[in-house]
C-alpha positions in Angstrom: -28.8 1.1 18.7 -26.2 1.1 16.2 -23.2 3.1 16.3 -22.2 5.8 14.3 -18.8 6.0 13.0 -16.6 9.1 11.9 -13.2 7.7 9.7 -10.0 10.1 9.6 -7.3 9.2 6.9 -9.8 7.4 5.2 -8.0 7.4 2.0 -5.1 5.5 3.8 -4.6 2.0 3.6 -6.4 1.1 6.8 -8.8 3.7 6.4 -9.5 2.2 3.2 -10.0 -1.1 4.7 -12.3 0.4 7.0 -14.7 2.0 5.0 -15.1 -1.2 3.0 -15.8 -3.1 6.1 -18.3 -0.8 7.2 -20.2 -0.8 3.5 -20.1 -4.1 4.1 -21.9 -3.6 6.8 -24.0 -1.4 5.9 -23.2 0.6 9.1 -23.7 4.3 9.9 -20.4 6.4 8.8 -18.8 9.1 7.9 -15.2 8.7 6.3 -13.2 11.9 5.3 -9.7 12.4 3.7 -6.4 13.7 5.1 -7.3 16.8 2.5 -10.9 17.0 3.5 -10.1 16.4 7.3 -6.6 17.7 8.6 -6.7 16.8 12.5 -3.9 19.4 12.9 -6.6 22.4 12.3 -8.8 21.9 15.5 -11.8 24.3 14.4 -12.4 22.5 11.3 -12.3 19.3 13.5 -14.6 20.5 15.8 -17.4 21.7 13.3 -17.1 18.3 12.0 -17.5 16.7 14.8 -20.1 19.0 16.5 -22.2 18.3 13.6 -21.9 14.8 13.0 -21.8 13.7 17.1 -20.1 10.2 16.2 -20.2 7.6 19.2 -17.2 5.9 18.0 -13.9 7.7 16.1 -12.0 5.9 14.2 -8.2 7.4 13.6 -6.4 6.5 11.1 -4.8 9.3 9.9 -1.1 9.7 10.4 2.1 11.0 9.2 3.9 7.7 8.0 7.1 8.8 6.2 9.5 7.1 8.3 13.0 8.5 6.9 11.5 12.0 5.8 10.5 12.2 9.6 14.2 12.7 10.7 14.1 16.0 8.2 10.8 17.4 9.4 10.4 15.9 13.0 7.9 19.0 13.6 5.4 17.7 11.4 5.7 14.4 12.0 4.6 15.7 15.8 2.1 18.3 14.4 0.2 15.7 13.1 1.0 12.2 15.2 1.3 14.0 18.0 -0.8 17.4 18.3 -3.2 16.3 15.9 -4.3 13.5 17.8 -4.1 15.6 20.9 -6.7 17.4 19.2 -9.1 14.4 18.7 -8.4 13.2 22.3 -10.0 16.8 23.5 -12.6 17.1 21.2 -13.9 13.3 21.6 -13.4 13.7 25.6 -15.9 16.8 25.1 -18.4 15.3 22.9 -18.0 11.6 25.0 -16.6 10.3 21.9 -14.8 6.9 21.6 -11.7 7.1 20.1 -10.4 4.1 18.6 -6.0 5.0 17.5 -3.6 3.0 15.6 -0.3 3.5 16.7 2.9 1.5 15.8 5.7 -1.0 16.8 8.0 1.9 16.4 7.7 2.5 20.3 10.0 0.1 21.1 13.8 0.5 20.9 13.9 -3.4 19.0 17.1 -4.2 19.9 18.6 -7.7 19.1 19.3 -8.2 22.6 15.1 -7.6 23.2 14.6 -10.2 21.1 15.8 -12.7 23.5 14.5 -10.7 26.8 10.9 -11.1 25.5 10.7 -14.4 23.1 6.8 -13.4 22.7 7.0 -10.1 21.8 7.1 -6.8 23.6 3.7 -6.7 25.8 1.9 -3.7 26.3 3.4 -3.2 29.9 6.9 -3.3 27.9 9.1 0.6 28.9 8.8 2.5 25.5 12.2 4.5 23.5 11.4 4.8 20.3 14.5 5.3 18.3 13.5 7.3 15.5 11.2 10.7 14.7 8.7 8.8 13.3 8.4 6.4 16.7 9.0 9.4 19.4 6.2 11.9 17.6 3.7 8.1 17.6 4.4 7.7 21.4 3.5 11.5 21.4 0.0 10.6 20.5 0.0 8.0 22.6 0.7 9.9 25.9 -1.8 12.7 24.9 -4.6 10.3 25.0 -4.0 9.0 27.8 -3.4 12.2 29.9 -7.2 13.4 28.5 -9.6 10.3 27.7 -10.6 7.6 29.7 -13.0 5.6 27.0 -10.6 4.9 24.6 -8.4 2.0 22.6 -5.2 2.8 21.5 -4.0 -0.6 18.9 -0.6 -0.7 18.5 0.2 -2.6 14.8 3.1 -3.9 12.9 4.1 -5.0 9.3 0.7 -3.0 7.7 0.2 -4.5 4.6 -3.7 -5.2 3.3 -5.6 -4.2 -0.6 -5.3 -0.3 -0.2 -2.2 1.6 -0.5 1.1 0.8 -0.6 3.1 -1.9 1.1 5.6 -4.5 1.5 4.0 -7.2 0.2 1.9 -5.4 -2.9 6.0 -4.0 -3.7 7.7 -7.3 -3.8 4.7 -8.7 -6.2 5.3 -5.9 -8.4 8.9 -6.2 -8.3 9.0 -10.3 -8.6 7.2 -9.7 -12.0 10.0 -8.1 -13.8 13.2 -8.6 -11.9 15.4 -12.5 -11.7 16.5 -11.0 -8.1 16.1 -9.1 -5.1 17.9 -8.2 -2.0 16.0 -8.1 1.1 16.9 -7.2 4.4 17.0 -10.5 7.0 17.7 -9.0 10.1 15.0 -7.1 11.2 12.4 -9.3 12.8 8.5 -9.0 13.3 5.3 -10.1 11.8 3.0 -8.4 9.4 -0.5 -7.3 10.3 -3.0 -7.5 7.5 -5.8 -4.4 7.5 -8.8 -6.3 7.3 -7.6 -8.6 10.6 -7.3 -5.3 12.3 -10.6 -4.1 11.7 -12.4 -7.2 12.4 -10.8 -7.3 15.4 -10.9 -3.8 16.2 -14.4 -4.0 16.4 -14.5 -7.6 18.4 -12.9 -5.1 20.8 -15.4 -2.3 20.6 -18.5 -4.9 20.6 -16.7 -6.3 23.8 -16.3 -2.8 25.3 -13.0 -3.3 26.0 -11.2 0.4 26.5 -7.1 1.3 27.1 -4.0 -0.3 24.7 -3.7 -3.6 23.0 -1.1 -5.1 20.5 -2.4 -6.5 17.1 -0.4 -8.4 15.1 -0.5 -11.6 13.1 1.1 -15.1 14.9 5.2 -15.9 13.8 8.2 -14.1 13.9 10.1 -13.5 10.4 12.3 -11.6 8.9 11.4 -9.3 5.9 13.4 -12.1 3.7 11.2 -14.6 5.0 8.4 -12.7 4.0 8.9 -12.3 0.5 10.5 -15.4 -0.1 6.9 -16.7 0.9 5.3 -14.3 -1.6 7.4 -16.2 -4.2 6.9 -19.0 -2.8 2.9 -18.6 -2.6 2.8 -17.0 -6.5 4.7 -19.5 -8.1 7.2 -16.0 -9.4 11.0 -17.1 -10.1 12.4 -14.6 -8.7 15.5 -14.9 -6.1 15.4 -13.3 -2.8 18.8 -12.6 -1.4 19.3 -12.3 2.4 21.5 -9.0 3.3 21.8 -6.9 6.3 20.4 -3.6 6.9 23.6 -2.0 6.8 23.2 -2.7 2.7 20.4 -0.7 2.9 21.3 2.6 5.0 18.3 4.8 5.5 17.9 8.2 7.4 15.8 6.5 10.3 16.7 3.8 12.4 14.4 0.4 12.2 14.0 -1.6 15.1 16.1 -5.1 14.6 13.3 -6.6 16.7 9.6 -5.4 16.8 7.5 -8.5 17.3 4.2 -7.4 19.4 3.1 -9.8 21.7 -0.5 -10.5 21.4 -1.7 -12.0 24.4 -3.6 -9.7 26.4 -6.2 -9.1 22.9 -6.4 -12.9 22.5 -8.2 -13.4 25.5 -10.8 -11.0 24.5 -13.6 -12.7 23.1 -14.6 -12.1 19.4 -11.0 -11.6 18.5 -9.5 -13.8 15.8 -5.4 -14.0 15.7 -4.3 -15.3 12.5 -1.1 -16.9 11.3 1.1 -15.2 9.0 1.1 -17.3 6.0 -2.5 -17.5 6.4 -3.0 -13.4 6.3 -0.2 -13.2 3.3 -2.4 -16.4 1.2 -5.6 -14.5 2.1 -4.0 -11.3 0.8 -2.0 -12.3 -1.9 -5.3 -14.2 -3.9 -7.4 -10.8 -3.4 -4.4 -9.1 -4.9 -3.9 -11.6 -7.8 -7.7 -11.3 -8.4 -7.5 -7.7 -8.6 -5.2 -7.4 -10.8 -6.5 -10.2 -13.7 -9.7 -7.9 -13.5 
């Protein structure tokens, strides 16, 4: 029997990708943007979930303003911690499976860890977030584990896709209008593409897996290397200049190394991990095609 899905945060980057994929599959789903379904409002949440009784909740609702979270940590915790706790309680009450997305920012991301964990942080490595956003996302993970048994927490990093705002779309836009761009070259990781996230989440669900998984593309690069490859693949002639993070002072500290180890998820039948260049080429092709229409 086909599952009924409920998607929270459906107007965001990842939520919109879920809507597109489930529409393609003609799946039974109910999608709510954060303005329609506020996960911090437990009464609203209970009313909607109680009426729909979904088999699976896909939670893509999140507070994601990393720098702003330093000024309003309570708001970040409200959505990423207390809102997720509401979802966990109601999911447990109705026997609904919960899929929740977390982040590489739950790790400290020191350069020492780049050498200690050359394949990236595994699911078992100790967490220690260095900013308010990371702390709020870790709180969400913790409350799910405390309340639920049947859940999927998937940590992703450097998220980018066709919808919403992301680094790749920004570089593509700026590259069309500027002769040179400065991009940091001392933060290491690997992009996660929204379409790959959705397909691999479905593979995990089909394989009846639960617990914590890491998902990102294969490879280890800096933001500078990613921007440079965007220029190479599109033929744009903007000069990308490597700089240090110190040249872009920000309110929130960023991890210098946030590669996620994907060995665990890679062993699950049906999961397809992709190289970062492969994912980039596919996304750029779609973005360029869309801009020409």
